[in-house]
N, C-alpha and C positions, 0 to 999 in steps of 0.2 A: 342726706348724708350729714350735712351740716347740723340740722336740727338734733339728730341722734347724738352727735358728738356734744352738743351744747347741754342735752339732757344729761348725759354721762357725767360732764364736769360739774353741772349743778348738783347732782346727786352726790358726788365726791366732796364739794364744798360744804353741802349740808351736814354730811357725815363728820367732816372735819371740825365745822363750827360746833356741832353737838358735842364732839369729843373734847374740844378744848374748854367748852362751857362746863361739861361734867367734871373735867379735871380741876378747873378753877374752884368750882363749888366744893369738890371733894378735899381739896388741898388747903382750902381757906385762903385763896389769894386775895390780895387787897383791891384788885381791879374791879371794878364795879360791873355789874351785869349790864346796866344801861350802855356803857361805854362799848362794850362788846357787841351788844345789839346794834348800836349805832354804826359801829365799822362793819358789821355784817350786812347791814342795809346797803351801806356804800359800795361794798364788794359786789354785792348783787346787782345794784344799779350798773355799775361798770361792766360787769359780765353780761347784762342784758344789752347794753349798747354794743358791746363787741359782737354779740350774736346777731343784732340787727345789721350791723355793718357787713358781717360775713354773709348774711342772707341776701342783702342787696348785691353784694359782689358776685355771689353764685348766680343770682338772677340775670346779671348783666352778662356773664359768661355764657349762660345758656342761650340768652338771646342772640348773642354774637355767632355762636355755633349753629343755631337754627337759621339765621340769615345766610350763613356760609353755605350750609347744606342746600337751602333753597335756591341759591345762585348756581350751584353745581348742577342741580337738577334741571333748572331752567336752561342751562347751557347745553347739557345732554339731550333735552328734548328739541332744542333749536338745531342742534347737529343732525338728529334724526330726521327732523323736518326737511332740513336741507338736502339730506341723502335721498329722502323719499321724493322730493321734488326733482332732484337729478335722474333719478330712475325713471320717473314719469315722462321726462323729456326724452330719455333714450327709448323707451317703449313707444312713444309717440313717432320718433324718427323711424324705428323698425317697421312701425305699421304704415308709415308713408312710403317706406322703401318696397315693402311687400305689395301695397296697392299699385305701385308703379310696375313691379314685376308681374303681377297678375294682369295688369292691363296689357303688358307686353306679350305674355303668354297667350292671352285670348286673341290678340291680333295675329300672332304667328299660327295659332290653331286654324284661324279662319283661313290664313294663306295656304296651310297644309290641306286643308279640306278642299280648297280650290284646286290645288295641284293634284290631289288624288282623283278628283273628277276628270282632270285632263288626262292623268295617267290611265285611268279606266278606259277612256275614250281611245287614247293611243294603243293601249294593249288590244282593244277590239280590233282596231285597224291592223296592228302587227299580226294578230292571229290570222286574219284573212289574208294578208300578204304571204305569211309562212305557209298556209295551205295551198295558195296559188303556186309559190315557189316549190313546195314539195311535190305537188302534182307535175309541174313542169320538169323537175328533176326526175322523177320516176319515169316519166315519158322519154326523156332523153336518154338516161342510163339503162332503161329496160329492166330495172329492178324495183322491188317493193321497198317500203321503209324498213321492214325487218331484215330483208336481205341485205340492204345497204349497212344497216347497223351491224349486223354480223360480220360483214366484210371489213368494215372499219375496225371493230373490236379485234378481229384476228389480226389484221395488219399492225395495230398498235401493240398487241401482246408480242408479236414477233420482234418489233422494233424495241420494245422494252427489255426483252430477253437479251438482245444484242447489247443494248446499252448497259444492262446489268452485267453482263459477262465482261464488257470493256472496264466498267468500274472496278469490278473485282480484280481484273488483271492489272489494272493501273496501280490499285491499292496494294496488291501483293508485290509488284515490282518496286514501288517506292518503299515499302516496308523492308524488303529485302536489301535494297541498296543502303538503306540507313542502318539497319540493325544486325545483318546477317554477319558482316565481318567482325564486328565487336563481340557479338554473341558467341560465334564460333570460337574466337580467340579465348574468351573467358572460360567457356565449358571445357574446351580442350585442355587448357592449363590446369583446371581444376581436376579433371579426370586423371591426368598424367600424374599428378601430385598425390592423389588419393586412391590409387588402384590397389585392391586387397584381394586376398585368396578367398574363394567362396567354398564353404563345405556342402556337398551334396547329400542331403538326408532324406528319408522317407518317413512316412506317417507309421510304419511298423518297424520292429527291430528283430533281427534274426539272431538266435543264439546257437552257435555250433556245439554239437554233442560228439563226445569221443566215440560213442557207438549207440545202436539203437536200443539196447538193453536200458539205458539211462532214461528213456521215455517212460518205462514202466516205473522206475524209482521216483521220477517227478510226479507222475500220477498218484502213486502211493496205493495202500490198501483201501479199496472201495473209493477211491479218489479223494482221501483226506488230505493228502499233501497238495494237490493241485487247487482244492477248494480253500485250504488255509492260505496259499500263496495269493490267490486271486482275491480273497476277502481283504487281506491286509494291505496289498498294494493297489487295488482298485483297477487291475488291468485284466485283459483276457489273454490266457495262454492257449495257443492254437497248435495242438499236437496232431498231425495228420500223417500221411504216408511219405512225406518228405523225408528223404534219408538224412539221418544225422543232423537234424535241425529242428528247433522249436521257435515259433513266431509269437513275439509279444506285441499285442495290440492294443491301444489306448488313444483317445482323443486328447489326452493331456500329455505333452511331451516330457514333463517333468517325472510323472508317475511312470511312464514308459522307460525312462532312463534308469530310474530306481529299480524297477523290476528286472530290466536287463542286467544291470550290475550285480543285483542280488542273485539272480539265477545263475550268472557266469560263477560267482564265488561259491554257490552251493554245489555246482557241478565239479568244480576244482577240488572242494573239500571232500565231497563223496557222501557226507552224512545228511540225509534228507529226511527230516520229520517235522512236524508242526513246531515244536519248540526251537529247533535249530532255524527254521525258516524265519521265524519271528525276530530271532537276534541277528540274522544275516541281513534282513531287510532294514532294521533299525541302523546297522552300520552303513549299509549303502546309502540311506537316507542322509545320514550325517556326511558321508563322503561327497554325495551330489550337493548338498547344501554349501559345503566348504568350496567345491568347484564353481558354483554359481557365484559366491561371494568373491571369489578371486577373479571371475570372468568380468564381473561388475566393476571391481576395483581397477582392473586392467583397462577396461573401455573408458572409464572416467579418467584415468591417468594419461591414456593415449590421446584423449581429445581436450585435455587440459581444463575440464570443468571441475568447479569446486562448489561446496555448499549444498550438495544433495542429500535428502534425509535418509536415514537408515532404511525406512519402509520402502522408499523408491529404489534404493540400491538393491534391495531383495528382489523386487519385481524386474529391474534390469538384468539381474543374473538369471532369471527365469528364461529371458529371451535366448540364452545361449542354446537352449534345447528347442527352440521354435523355429520352424522354417516356413517360407512363403514361395511356392513353385520351385522348392528346392534350394532356395536362397537362405542362408542362415539369417535370422532377423537381427541378431545382436551385431554381427559383422556388418550388415546392411545399415543399421542405425549409426555405427561409427563411421562408415563411409559417407552416409548423408551429412553427418555432423562436419566432417572435414569438407566436403563439396560446399555446404552452405557457408562455412567460414571463409573459404577461399574466394567464393564469388561475392560475398558480403564486403570483404576487404577491397575488391575490385571496384565495385560499384559505390561504396561509401555508406553502406548500411551498417547496422549494430551488429558487429561480429559476435559478441558474447551472447546475444539473444538468439542469432541465427545458429550458432553451434549448439547451444543448450536445446533449442527446440529440435534440431536436427537429430540429437542423440535421443531425446525423450518422445519423437513423434509417433513411434509404433509401441508405446508403453501400454496401450490398451490391449495388445494382443496377449499381454501377459495374464490377463483377467477375462479375456472374451470367451473362455470357455466356461466361464462361471457366471457370466452376466449376458444380457441381451442388448443388442444395439451395435452400432457402428464402432469399430475399434477406435477410430478418430475421436468420436464423441465420448466414448468411455475414457479414453486417455486424457481428454481435456478436463473431464469432470474430476478424474482422479488427481490430476496436477492442481486443481482448484482446492481439492480437499487438503492437500499438503502444502498449501499457500506458495505455489510457484508464482512467478511474475506473470501478470495478466497477458503480456504480449506473447510470452511463450506459450501460455494455455491457448490463446487464440491461434497462433501458428499450428499448433498440434491439432486443434479441431478442424483447421481449415485445409489440412494438407490433402484431402481427397474431395474437397469442394462440398462437404456436408454443410458447411457455413461458408459464407463469402469472405474470401480473404481480403483484409483491410489494411494491412501493413505490408512493407517491402519485405520484411524478414519472413511473414506467412507465405508470400509468393515465392520466395526463395526456397523455402522448405519443400513446397509443393513441387517445384521444378526439380530440385535435386533428388527428391524421392523418385521422380520418374526417370531422371537419368541414372540412378543406381540401379533401377529395376530393369531399364531397357538396354542397358549396354550389352554387347555380346557375351554369352557365356554366364550372365549373372542368374538367370532363372530358367527353369525348365518345367514342363507340364506333362501330364500323362498323354499317352498316344491318342486315346479316345477323345479327350477334350481338345486336343491339338487338331485332330482331323475334323471334328465338329466345328471349330472355329475357323478353319480354312474353308469349309463348305458355306458356312454362314457368310464369310466375307464375298465369296463368289456369287452367292445368291443374291445379296444386296446389290452388288454392282450389276448384275444381269437384269434386275428389274426396271432399270432406265430405259427409255426409248432411244433407239439408235445404237445400242451396244450390240457388237457382234460376238466378241469372245472376252473372257475374263480369266486372268491367271493370278493366283496367290503365290508369290515367291518370297525367298529369303525367310523361311520359316514363319510365314504369316506376318513378317514386318512390313511388307510392300504388297500391293495389289495393283496389277496392271490391267487397264480396261482398253480393249481394242474397239473402237467405234467404226460405223460405217460413214465414209467421208461424204457420200451423197445426202445424208440426213443430218450430220452434225458438223458445223463449220468450226473454224478456230475459237472464235468467241464463245460459242455454245460448249466447247470442249472445257474451257476454264470453268464455266458455270457447272458442268457435269462433275468435274472433279471436286467442286466446293460442296455440291449437294450430296454426292457419295460420302465423303468424309463426314458430313453432318449426320447422315443416317447411321454410319458406323458408330459414331459417338453416342447416338441416342439409343441404339438397339443392341449394343454388344458391350462386354466386359473383357478387358485384355490388359495385360501388362505392357508398360511402355507407351509407344506410339506407332501408328500405321501410316505408312506413306501411300497415298493414291496417286497413281500415273496414268493419265488418260492419253492414248496414242491415236492419232488419226493420220492415216497414211493413204496417199493417193498414187496410184501406179499407172503408167501409160505404157501399154504394150503394143508393138507393131512388128511385123515380120517382113524382112527383105527377101523378095523372091527373085 
């Protein structure tokens, strides 16, 4: 670098000297050329000295830098050598430790081998003693080993059943002592504060006619009126020999209500033809939509819940025309919301989540005629779609144990749903299914050993099992009640809950002569 700079400076000086010389010659200066050349030589000599001094200085700096770098490299190498030496020492220590452990393990293995030999000898001796003892026991007891084993197993099974029954009885007693009073108080308070009227509806609607001549007008020429009516509404009109009545049948309660209202208006108007039918059905649909909106707003206002999306409000309104075992689903949902809120306040749970989940727990029934699956899971997926709170969605999905309830609010909704459905007068069912359910209850109870008679009472809410006292003792009666309730839960579907009562009675009769 220094040499390059010197070369550049030399070139510049040469050019300058030439320029000055040419100027001197061209202008005719009096300065002699020899003097200029002498000065140029002196300047060049000075410049060469400076270049040499700069070169020497650069060489010295380069040597010092080289020495410094070499010292750093030597120090780094020494550090690495020291680290390697320390690692070698640690490895030697570990090898020594492993050698000691290996020696210890070898000695222990030899000891174990010797003990195994002793154990084998003792095992052979014990086998001989056991066979002698077994032969002596068979001789003394008069039973073979298989017979003795069966006797012991039967005896142990009997004792275990008695112990199990005692444990069940003790657990039930303790649970009842601790929880029955408080639970009864909370549930009773909630029911007293939230009792509502129930509308008893059916799956078909009957429309009264002023006379039987109206049936022909409803059917129309070649059935055009009834076909138009059924096509637009999506329901079935059943016109039979029933005097002065027409039956409207549909699986969709909203369609059925629209059709019932439209048919009633057509009968009152008297003008029945396809054009008039279409206009009347459109007006009936608008009227039903208004009623559903009003019912949803009233339910939300009554429960004090806010922030529900308009789409969910429409589905809540559809529940006004949906029934379950004769119980109106919208009224049932409002009741569950009140019950869940009251109990949540009593036990310190989240009242807002409990009430919201209680109102929306059966929202899946508004669409279950259009989609497959459990209404609880359908409702949970629907609420997730409209971005409801995750705890509300979970409580709705768990209220029939389709998924495991994981929060206190989910358990509350499950319990209050059962309370609302099971209270007297809340629900009803058809006579045929009612009789089948009672027969199934009695059949399940009769299938257990020791049962003498079974009676289903209180409209199937309770089953009383009479047992033979000689075959079933008090402890076994407790176990029988538990097993019967378990079988009923696994094999039957029913609203509310069923009480199982096992009755064991011993009578002593004697005659005085």
